[in-house]
PDB file as gemmi writes it, atoms N, CA and C in Angstrom:
CRYST1    1.000    1.000    1.000  90.00  90.00  90.00 P 1                      
ATOM      1  N   MET A   1       9.457 -12.758  16.503  1.00  0.00           N  
ATOM      2  CA  MET A   1       8.988 -11.605  15.749  1.00  0.00           C  
ATOM      3  C   MET A   1       9.068 -11.944  14.264  1.00  0.00           C  
ATOM      4  N   GLU A   2       8.003 -11.647  13.591  1.00  0.00           N  
ATOM      5  CA  GLU A   2       7.963 -11.851  12.148  1.00  0.00           C  
ATOM      6  C   GLU A   2       8.919 -10.895  11.456  1.00  0.00           C  
ATOM      7  N   THR A   3       9.434 -11.297  10.323  1.00  0.00           N  
ATOM      8  CA  THR A   3      10.349 -10.447   9.562  1.00  0.00           C  
ATOM      9  C   THR A   3       9.682  -9.135   9.190  1.00  0.00           C  
ATOM     10  N   ARG A   4       8.431  -9.207   8.855  1.00  0.00           N  
ATOM     11  CA  ARG A   4       7.683  -8.008   8.461  1.00  0.00           C  
ATOM     12  C   ARG A   4       7.642  -6.989   9.593  1.00  0.00           C  
ATOM     13  N   HIS A   5       7.459  -7.445  10.818  1.00  0.00           N  
ATOM     14  CA  HIS A   5       7.430  -6.538  11.967  1.00  0.00           C  
ATOM     15  C   HIS A   5       8.826  -6.008  12.279  1.00  0.00           C  
ATOM     16  N   ALA A   6       9.842  -6.818  12.050  1.00  0.00           N  
ATOM     17  CA  ALA A   6      11.223  -6.374  12.258  1.00  0.00           C  
ATOM     18  C   ALA A   6      11.573  -5.256  11.267  1.00  0.00           C  
ATOM     19  N   VAL A   7      11.122  -5.392  10.036  1.00  0.00           N  
ATOM     20  CA  VAL A   7      11.367  -4.356   9.028  1.00  0.00           C  
ATOM     21  C   VAL A   7      10.671  -3.059   9.432  1.00  0.00           C  
ATOM     22  N   LEU A   8       9.450  -3.146   9.908  1.00  0.00           N  
ATOM     23  CA  LEU A   8       8.731  -1.955  10.343  1.00  0.00           C  
ATOM     24  C   LEU A   8       9.423  -1.306  11.540  1.00  0.00           C  
ATOM     25  N   ALA A   9       9.924  -2.112  12.470  1.00  0.00           N  
ATOM     26  CA  ALA A   9      10.639  -1.572  13.620  1.00  0.00           C  
ATOM     27  C   ALA A   9      11.923  -0.872  13.184  1.00  0.00           C  
ATOM     28  N   LEU A  10      12.635  -1.445  12.235  1.00  0.00           N  
ATOM     29  CA  LEU A  10      13.858  -0.832  11.725  1.00  0.00           C  
ATOM     30  C   LEU A  10      13.561   0.487  11.022  1.00  0.00           C  
ATOM     31  N   VAL A  11      12.503   0.516  10.235  1.00  0.00           N  
ATOM     32  CA  VAL A  11      12.108   1.748   9.548  1.00  0.00           C  
ATOM     33  C   VAL A  11      11.728   2.818  10.572  1.00  0.00           C  
ATOM     34  N   ALA A  12      11.009   2.428  11.615  1.00  0.00           N  
ATOM     35  CA  ALA A  12      10.637   3.381  12.664  1.00  0.00           C  
ATOM     36  C   ALA A  12      11.877   3.923  13.373  1.00  0.00           C  
ATOM     37  N   LEU A  13      12.844   3.060  13.627  1.00  0.00           N  
ATOM     38  CA  LEU A  13      14.081   3.485  14.284  1.00  0.00           C  
ATOM     39  C   LEU A  13      14.859   4.475  13.409  1.00  0.00           C  
ATOM     40  N   VAL A  14      14.991   4.172  12.135  1.00  0.00           N  
ATOM     41  CA  VAL A  14      15.707   5.061  11.213  1.00  0.00           C  
ATOM     42  C   VAL A  14      14.982   6.406  11.112  1.00  0.00           C  
ATOM     43  N   THR A  15      13.661   6.371  11.047  1.00  0.00           N  
ATOM     44  CA  THR A  15      12.883   7.610  10.978  1.00  0.00           C  
ATOM     45  C   THR A  15      13.055   8.428  12.256  1.00  0.00           C  
ATOM     46  N   LEU A  16      13.087   7.772  13.396  1.00  0.00           N  
ATOM     47  CA  LEU A  16      13.298   8.466  14.665  1.00  0.00           C  
ATOM     48  C   LEU A  16      14.674   9.126  14.713  1.00  0.00           C  
ATOM     49  N   VAL A  17      15.702   8.413  14.268  1.00  0.00           N  
ATOM     50  CA  VAL A  17      17.053   8.971  14.249  1.00  0.00           C  
ATOM     51  C   VAL A  17      17.113  10.189  13.333  1.00  0.00           C  
ATOM     52  N   MET A  18      16.493  10.098  12.183  1.00  0.00           N  
ATOM     53  CA  MET A  18      16.515  11.224  11.253  1.00  0.00           C  
ATOM     54  C   MET A  18      15.722  12.411  11.798  1.00  0.00           C  
ATOM     55  N   THR A  19      14.661  12.153  12.539  1.00  0.00           N  
ATOM     56  CA  THR A  19      13.899  13.229  13.161  1.00  0.00           C  
ATOM     57  C   THR A  19      14.735  13.943  14.216  1.00  0.00           C  
ATOM     58  N   VAL A  20      15.444  13.177  15.019  1.00  0.00           N  
ATOM     59  CA  VAL A  20      16.315  13.770  16.040  1.00  0.00           C  
ATOM     60  C   VAL A  20      17.410  14.599  15.383  1.00  0.00           C  
ATOM     61  N   ARG A  21      17.992  14.079  14.313  1.00  0.00           N  
ATOM     62  CA  ARG A  21      19.024  14.840  13.602  1.00  0.00           C  
ATOM     63  C   ARG A  21      18.461  16.141  13.034  1.00  0.00           C  
ATOM     64  N   ALA A  22      17.235  16.100  12.536  1.00  0.00           N  
ATOM     65  CA  ALA A  22      16.601  17.310  12.011  1.00  0.00           C  
ATOM     66  C   ALA A  22      16.349  18.320  13.127  1.00  0.00           C  
ATOM     67  N   LEU A  23      15.920  17.851  14.282  1.00  0.00           N  
ATOM     68  CA  LEU A  23      15.691  18.756  15.415  1.00  0.00           C  
ATOM     69  C   LEU A  23      16.991  19.412  15.875  1.00  0.00           C  
ATOM     70  N   VAL A  24      18.051  18.633  15.964  1.00  0.00           N  
ATOM     71  CA  VAL A  24      19.347  19.174  16.374  1.00  0.00           C  
ATOM     72  C   VAL A  24      19.845  20.190  15.347  1.00  0.00           C  
ATOM     73  N   ALA A  25      19.702  19.866  14.077  1.00  0.00           N  
ATOM     74  CA  ALA A  25      20.129  20.800  13.031  1.00  0.00           C  
ATOM     75  C   ALA A  25      19.287  22.069  13.071  1.00  0.00           C  
ATOM     76  N   GLY A  26      18.009  21.931  13.351  1.00  0.00           N  
ATOM     77  CA  GLY A  26      17.150  23.109  13.449  1.00  0.00           C  
ATOM     78  C   GLY A  26      17.549  24.016  14.599  1.00  0.00           C  
ATOM     79  N   LEU A  27      17.922  23.424  15.709  1.00  0.00           N  
ATOM     80  CA  LEU A  27      18.374  24.219  16.856  1.00  0.00           C  
ATOM     81  C   LEU A  27      19.694  24.932  16.564  1.00  0.00           C  
ATOM     82  N   ASP A  28      20.512  24.326  15.696  1.00  0.00           N  
ATOM     83  CA  ASP A  28      21.780  24.946  15.301  1.00  0.00           C  
ATOM     84  C   ASP A  28      21.607  25.950  14.159  1.00  0.00           C  
ATOM     85  N   GLY A  29      20.419  26.017  13.590  1.00  0.00           N  
ATOM     86  CA  GLY A  29      20.157  26.963  12.513  1.00  0.00           C  
ATOM     87  C   GLY A  29      20.548  26.461  11.132  1.00  0.00           C  
ATOM     88  N   ASP A  30      20.806  25.187  10.988  1.00  0.00           N  
ATOM     89  CA  ASP A  30      21.209  24.605   9.704  1.00  0.00           C  
ATOM     90  C   ASP A  30      19.965  24.061   8.999  1.00  0.00           C  
ATOM     91  N   PHE A  31      19.246  24.946   8.318  1.00  0.00           N  
ATOM     92  CA  PHE A  31      17.960  24.563   7.750  1.00  0.00           C  
ATOM     93  C   PHE A  31      18.085  23.704   6.490  1.00  0.00           C  
ATOM     94  N   GLY A  32      19.247  23.727   5.854  1.00  0.00           N  
ATOM     95  CA  GLY A  32      19.468  22.824   4.724  1.00  0.00           C  
ATOM     96  C   GLY A  32      19.478  21.377   5.180  1.00  0.00           C  
ATOM     97  N   THR A  33      20.128  21.137   6.317  1.00  0.00           N  
ATOM     98  CA  THR A  33      20.164  19.779   6.865  1.00  0.00           C  
ATOM     99  C   THR A  33      18.782  19.357   7.347  1.00  0.00           C  
ATOM    100  N   VAL A  34      18.034  20.295   7.914  1.00  0.00           N  
ATOM    101  CA  VAL A  34      16.670  19.980   8.356  1.00  0.00           C  
ATOM    102  C   VAL A  34      15.844  19.501   7.168  1.00  0.00           C  
ATOM    103  N   GLY A  35      15.896  20.231   6.075  1.00  0.00           N  
ATOM    104  CA  GLY A  35      15.140  19.841   4.882  1.00  0.00           C  
ATOM    105  C   GLY A  35      15.560  18.497   4.338  1.00  0.00           C  
ATOM    106  N   ARG A  36      16.866  18.259   4.329  1.00  0.00           N  
ATOM    107  CA  ARG A  36      17.384  16.991   3.837  1.00  0.00           C  
ATOM    108  C   ARG A  36      16.932  15.829   4.726  1.00  0.00           C  
ATOM    109  N   GLN A  37      17.002  16.001   6.040  1.00  0.00           N  
ATOM    110  CA  GLN A  37      16.607  14.934   6.960  1.00  0.00           C  
ATOM    111  C   GLN A  37      15.108  14.650   6.876  1.00  0.00           C  
ATOM    112  N   VAL A  38      14.320  15.706   6.765  1.00  0.00           N  
ATOM    113  CA  VAL A  38      12.868  15.524   6.652  1.00  0.00           C  
ATOM    114  C   VAL A  38      12.515  14.855   5.329  1.00  0.00           C  
ATOM    115  N   GLY A  39      13.154  15.278   4.248  1.00  0.00           N  
ATOM    116  CA  GLY A  39      12.870  14.683   2.938  1.00  0.00           C  
ATOM    117  C   GLY A  39      13.240  13.220   2.865  1.00  0.00           C  
ATOM    118  N   VAL A  40      14.457  12.898   3.254  1.00  0.00           N  
ATOM    119  CA  VAL A  40      14.910  11.507   3.192  1.00  0.00           C  
ATOM    120  C   VAL A  40      14.149  10.655   4.209  1.00  0.00           C  
ATOM    121  N   GLY A  41      13.911  11.198   5.398  1.00  0.00           N  
ATOM    122  CA  GLY A  41      13.146  10.466   6.412  1.00  0.00           C  
ATOM    123  C   GLY A  41      11.736  10.157   5.941  1.00  0.00           C  
ATOM    124  N   GLY A  42      11.125  11.104   5.242  1.00  0.00           N  
ATOM    125  CA  GLY A  42       9.785  10.874   4.703  1.00  0.00           C  
ATOM    126  C   GLY A  42       9.757   9.784   3.645  1.00  0.00           C  
ATOM    127  N   VAL A  43      10.778   9.774   2.803  1.00  0.00           N  
ATOM    128  CA  VAL A  43      10.864   8.735   1.769  1.00  0.00           C  
ATOM    129  C   VAL A  43      11.069   7.365   2.412  1.00  0.00           C  
ATOM    130  N   VAL A  44      11.959   7.289   3.397  1.00  0.00           N  
ATOM    131  CA  VAL A  44      12.216   6.014   4.090  1.00  0.00           C  
ATOM    132  C   VAL A  44      10.949   5.530   4.788  1.00  0.00           C  
ATOM    133  N   LEU A  45      10.266   6.436   5.470  1.00  0.00           N  
ATOM    134  CA  LEU A  45       9.034   6.062   6.167  1.00  0.00           C  
ATOM    135  C   LEU A  45       7.957   5.592   5.189  1.00  0.00           C  
ATOM    136  N   ALA A  46       7.768   6.323   4.099  1.00  0.00           N  
ATOM    137  CA  ALA A  46       6.755   5.939   3.114  1.00  0.00           C  
ATOM    138  C   ALA A  46       7.078   4.587   2.485  1.00  0.00           C  
ATOM    139  N   PHE A  47       8.358   4.363   2.157  1.00  0.00           N  
ATOM    140  CA  PHE A  47       8.756   3.079   1.581  1.00  0.00           C  
ATOM    141  C   PHE A  47       8.531   1.943   2.583  1.00  0.00           C  
ATOM    142  N   GLY A  48       8.920   2.166   3.827  1.00  0.00           N  
ATOM    143  CA  GLY A  48       8.767   1.133   4.851  1.00  0.00           C  
ATOM    144  C   GLY A  48       7.324   0.779   5.122  1.00  0.00           C  
ATOM    145  N   VAL A  49       6.471   1.790   5.219  1.00  0.00           N  
ATOM    146  CA  VAL A  49       5.050   1.539   5.457  1.00  0.00           C  
ATOM    147  C   VAL A  49       4.428   0.833   4.250  1.00  0.00           C  
ATOM    148  N   GLY A  50       4.808   1.269   3.059  1.00  0.00           N  
ATOM    149  CA  GLY A  50       4.307   0.603   1.853  1.00  0.00           C  
ATOM    150  C   GLY A  50       4.751  -0.847   1.770  1.00  0.00           C  
ATOM    151  N   LEU A  51       5.994  -1.099   2.136  1.00  0.00           N  
ATOM    152  CA  LEU A  51       6.496  -2.476   2.154  1.00  0.00           C  
ATOM    153  C   LEU A  51       5.753  -3.308   3.178  1.00  0.00           C  
ATOM    154  N   TYR A  52       5.515  -2.749   4.353  1.00  0.00           N  
ATOM    155  CA  TYR A  52       4.798  -3.466   5.404  1.00  0.00           C  
ATOM    156  C   TYR A  52       3.365  -3.810   4.963  1.00  0.00           C  
ATOM    157  N   ARG A  53       2.702  -2.832   4.351  1.00  0.00           N  
ATOM    158  CA  ARG A  53       1.310  -3.051   3.958  1.00  0.00           C  
ATOM    159  C   ARG A  53       1.185  -4.051   2.801  1.00  0.00           C  
ATOM    160  N   ASN A  54       2.178  -4.093   1.914  1.00  0.00           N  
ATOM    161  CA  ASN A  54       2.108  -4.974   0.748  1.00  0.00           C  
ATOM    162  C   ASN A  54       3.068  -6.146   0.863  1.00  0.00           C  
ATOM    163  N   TRP A  55       3.356  -6.563   2.065  1.00  0.00           N  
ATOM    164  CA  TRP A  55       4.356  -7.594   2.316  1.00  0.00           C  
ATOM    165  C   TRP A  55       4.065  -8.889   1.543  1.00  0.00           C  
ATOM    166  N   GLU A  56       2.830  -9.324   1.542  1.00  0.00           N  
ATOM    167  CA  GLU A  56       2.456 -10.588   0.887  1.00  0.00           C  
ATOM    168  C   GLU A  56       2.610 -10.486  -0.631  1.00  0.00           C  
ATOM    169  N   ALA A  57       2.271  -9.347  -1.206  1.00  0.00           N  
ATOM    170  CA  ALA A  57       2.363  -9.182  -2.653  1.00  0.00           C  
ATOM    171  C   ALA A  57       3.817  -9.099  -3.117  1.00  0.00           C  
ATOM    172  N   VAL A  58       4.679  -8.529  -2.286  1.00  0.00           N  
ATOM    173  CA  VAL A  58       6.082  -8.361  -2.660  1.00  0.00           C  
ATOM    174  C   VAL A  58       6.837  -9.672  -2.507  1.00  0.00           C  
ATOM    175  N   GLY A  59       6.580 -10.365  -1.407  1.00  0.00           N  
ATOM    176  CA  GLY A  59       7.325 -11.584  -1.084  1.00  0.00           C  
ATOM    177  C   GLY A  59       6.902 -12.719  -1.924  1.00  0.00           C  
TER     178      GLY A  59                                                      
END                                                                             
Protein backbone atom coordinates (compact mmCIF):
# COMPACT_ATOMS: atom_id res chain seq x y z
CA MET A 1 0.00 0.00 0.00
CA GLU A 2 1.28 3.40 -0.93
CA THR A 3 1.84 5.88 1.88
CA ARG A 4 -0.70 8.20 0.30
CA HIS A 5 -3.41 5.53 0.48
CA ALA A 6 -2.45 4.68 4.07
CA VAL A 7 -2.90 8.35 5.03
CA LEU A 8 -6.33 8.42 3.39
CA ALA A 9 -7.32 5.22 5.21
CA LEU A 10 -6.20 6.69 8.53
CA VAL A 11 -8.14 9.89 7.90
CA ALA A 12 -11.23 7.84 7.01
CA LEU A 13 -10.85 5.81 10.21
CA VAL A 14 -10.50 8.93 12.39
CA THR A 15 -13.52 10.51 10.68
CA LEU A 16 -15.56 7.35 11.25
CA VAL A 17 -14.63 7.28 14.95
CA MET A 18 -15.59 10.92 15.35
CA THR A 19 -18.90 10.31 13.57
CA VAL A 20 -19.71 7.44 15.93
CA ARG A 21 -18.83 9.62 18.92
CA ALA A 22 -21.12 12.35 17.59
CA LEU A 23 -23.98 9.88 17.15
CA VAL A 24 -23.54 8.53 20.68
CA ALA A 25 -23.40 12.06 22.10
CA GLY A 26 -26.51 12.98 20.14
CA LEU A 27 -28.40 10.03 21.57
CA ASP A 28 -27.34 11.15 25.06
CA GLY A 29 -28.52 14.70 24.36
CA ASP A 30 -25.06 16.28 24.58
CA PHE A 31 -25.30 18.61 21.60
CA GLY A 32 -22.14 20.53 22.48
CA THR A 33 -20.12 17.37 21.96
CA VAL A 34 -21.98 16.65 18.73
CA GLY A 35 -21.00 20.06 17.36
CA ARG A 36 -17.42 19.64 18.47
CA GLN A 37 -17.10 16.17 16.91
CA VAL A 38 -18.68 17.28 13.64
CA GLY A 39 -16.51 20.41 13.46
CA VAL A 40 -13.21 18.71 14.21
CA GLY A 41 -14.13 15.68 12.09
CA GLY A 42 -14.89 17.96 9.16
CA VAL A 43 -11.56 19.72 9.49
CA VAL A 44 -9.67 16.40 9.70
CA LEU A 45 -11.54 15.04 6.68
CA ALA A 46 -10.97 18.19 4.61
CA PHE A 47 -7.27 18.26 5.50
CA GLY A 48 -6.85 14.56 4.71
CA VAL A 49 -8.62 14.76 1.37
CA GLY A 50 -6.65 17.88 0.45
CA LEU A 51 -3.41 16.15 1.38
CA TYR A 52 -4.36 13.09 -0.66
CA ARG A 53 -5.27 15.15 -3.72
CA ASN A 54 -2.10 17.30 -3.56
CA TRP A 55 0.27 14.56 -2.46
CA GLU A 56 2.81 15.14 -5.26
CA ALA A 57 2.94 18.91 -4.73
CA VAL A 58 3.42 18.58 -0.96
CA GLY A 59 5.99 15.79 -1.01
